[in-house]
C-alpha positions as CSV (number, residue, x, y, z in Angstrom):
1,M,0.0,0.0,0.0
2,P,1.5,3.4,-0.9
3,A,2.4,5.8,1.9
4,T,-0.3,8.2,0.9
5,D,-3.1,5.6,1.3
6,A,-1.7,4.6,4.7
7,H,-1.6,8.2,5.8
8,R,-5.2,8.7,4.7
9,E,-6.3,5.6,6.7
10,L,-4.5,6.9,9.8
11,L,-6.0,10.3,9.4
12,A,-9.5,8.9,8.9
13,E,-9.1,6.7,12.0
14,A,-7.9,9.6,14.1
15,Q,-10.8,11.8,13.0
16,A,-13.3,9.0,13.7
17,E,-11.9,8.6,17.2
18,A,-11.7,12.3,18.0
19,P,-14.4,13.6,20.3
20,R,-17.0,15.6,18.5
21,R,-17.4,19.1,19.8
22,L,-21.0,20.4,19.6
23,P,-21.4,23.8,18.1
24,P,-22.1,26.5,20.7
25,P,-25.7,27.5,21.3
26,R,-27.0,30.6,19.5
27,P,-26.5,33.6,21.8
28,A,-29.3,36.0,22.6
29,L,-30.1,38.7,20.0
30,S,-28.8,41.5,22.4
31,A,-25.5,39.7,22.9
32,R,-25.1,39.2,19.1
33,A,-25.9,42.9,18.4
34,R,-23.3,44.0,21.0
35,A,-20.7,41.6,19.6
36,W,-21.3,42.9,16.1
37,L,-20.8,46.5,17.3
38,R,-17.7,45.7,19.2
39,Q,-16.3,43.0,16.8
40,D,-12.8,44.5,16.5
41,A,-12.2,44.8,20.3
42,L,-13.7,41.3,20.9
43,E,-11.6,39.7,18.2
44,R,-8.5,41.3,19.7
45,R,-9.4,39.6,22.9
46,L,-9.8,36.3,21.1
47,L,-6.4,36.8,19.4
48,D,-4.9,37.4,22.8
49,G,-6.1,34.0,23.9
50,E,-8.8,35.2,26.3
51,A,-11.0,32.3,27.4
52,L,-14.7,32.3,26.6
53,T,-15.5,31.5,30.2
54,A,-14.5,34.9,31.5
55,P,-17.1,36.8,33.6
56,T,-17.7,39.2,30.7
57,G,-17.8,36.3,28.2
58,D,-21.3,36.8,26.9
59,D,-20.3,39.3,24.2
60,L,-17.1,37.3,23.6
61,A,-19.0,34.1,23.3
62,A,-21.4,35.8,20.9
63,R,-18.6,37.0,18.7
64,A,-17.1,33.5,18.8
65,W,-20.4,32.1,17.7
66,Q,-20.6,34.7,14.9
67,L,-17.1,33.8,13.7
68,T,-17.6,30.1,13.7
69,R,-21.1,29.6,12.4
70,P,-21.6,27.9,9.0
71,R,-22.4,31.2,7.1
72,A,-19.2,32.8,8.4
73,R,-17.1,29.7,7.4
74,A,-18.7,29.7,3.9
75,R,-17.9,33.5,3.5
76,M,-14.3,32.9,4.7
77,T,-14.0,30.0,2.3
78,R,-15.2,32.1,-0.6
79,T,-12.8,34.9,0.3
80,L,-9.7,32.7,0.6
81,T,-10.6,31.0,-2.7
82,G,-10.9,34.4,-4.3
83,V,-7.4,35.3,-3.0
84,L,-6.0,32.2,-4.6
85,L,-7.8,32.9,-7.9
86,E,-6.8,36.6,-7.9
87,A,-3.2,35.7,-7.3
88,G,-3.3,33.4,-10.3
89,E,-4.7,36.1,-12.7
90,P,-2.4,38.3,-14.8
91,A,-1.8,41.8,-13.3
92,A,-3.9,43.4,-16.0
93,R,-7.0,41.3,-15.2
94,R,-7.0,41.7,-11.4
95,G,-9.7,44.0,-10.3
96,A,-9.2,44.4,-6.5
97,A,-8.8,47.9,-5.2
98,V,-5.9,46.7,-3.1
99,P,-4.1,43.9,-4.9
100,V,-2.9,40.8,-3.1
101,R,0.8,40.1,-3.0
102,R,1.0,37.5,-5.7
103,S,4.4,36.1,-4.8
104,E,3.5,35.7,-1.1
105,V,0.2,34.0,-2.1
106,E,2.2,31.6,-4.3
107,V,4.4,30.7,-1.4
108,A,1.4,30.1,0.8
109,R,-0.9,28.5,-1.8
110,D,-0.9,25.0,-0.4
111,E,-1.5,26.2,3.1
112,I,-4.3,28.4,2.1
113,A,-5.8,25.5,0.2
114,R,-5.6,23.3,3.3
115,V,-7.4,26.0,5.3
116,V,-10.1,26.2,2.7
117,A,-10.5,22.4,2.9
118,R,-10.6,22.6,6.7
119,L,-13.3,25.2,6.6
120,R,-15.4,23.0,4.3
121,D,-15.0,20.1,6.7
122,P,-18.1,19.8,9.0
123,R,-16.0,19.6,12.1
124,P,-16.3,22.7,14.3
125,V,-13.6,25.3,14.2
126,R,-12.3,27.5,17.0
127,A,-13.0,31.2,17.1
128,R,-9.4,32.2,17.6
129,G,-8.4,30.6,14.3
130,M,-11.2,32.3,12.5
131,A,-10.3,35.7,14.1
132,M,-6.7,35.1,12.9
133,L,-7.9,34.5,9.3
134,R,-10.2,37.5,9.4
135,R,-7.3,39.7,10.7
136,L,-5.1,38.4,7.9
137,L,-7.7,39.4,5.3
138,T,-8.5,42.8,6.7
139,D,-5.1,44.0,7.8
140,G,-3.9,46.4,5.0
141,D,-0.4,46.3,6.5
142,G,-0.3,42.5,6.7
143,P,1.5,40.1,4.4
144,L,-1.4,39.7,2.0
145,Y,-1.3,43.3,0.9
146,A,2.0,44.9,2.0
147,P,5.6,43.9,1.4
148,N,6.8,41.5,4.1
149,A,9.2,38.6,4.3
150,E,8.5,36.0,1.6
151,D,7.2,33.4,4.0
152,E,5.3,35.7,6.4
153,L,1.9,35.0,4.8
154,W,2.6,31.3,4.9
155,R,3.5,31.5,8.6
156,R,0.4,33.5,9.5
157,V,-1.9,31.2,7.5
158,R,-0.2,28.1,9.2
159,R,-0.7,29.6,12.7
160,A,-4.4,30.3,11.9
161,S,-4.8,26.8,10.5
162,I,-3.4,25.3,13.7
163,A,-5.6,27.6,15.8
164,L,-8.8,26.4,14.0
165,D,-8.4,23.0,15.7
């Protein structure tokens, strides 16, 4: 049996044995509204590793729910897929107001594709990883849009990928 088939079998067994995490319950409308209004501050707290069980965790838990729900995952999947497609287009055909750094995306292409596959996977994801991906896509000074070390985008996508699980 080729090594890739053996690896796939081991991965399938590990996934089958892994405990299934249930998605968090839908927060109250008032908590969701506050979380939407304070999304940047709440995401900074998630990025800093603040636990969702903190006394002020209602808004934080609501933001975590917003980041990890299926609709948000689908939106993130479409956005990351768009980044891959845009990076593959010739410069004259790209239409984004702020173009992605093509060379950095090429270095990170496989890792971004793995994140897209993970987001399509039905297993739950963690809010911190989603916040990391959102920050990567919205930070105009980040490696997706501004000059950085050649592998900085790959490293940031990899850290977000690990934080999803």
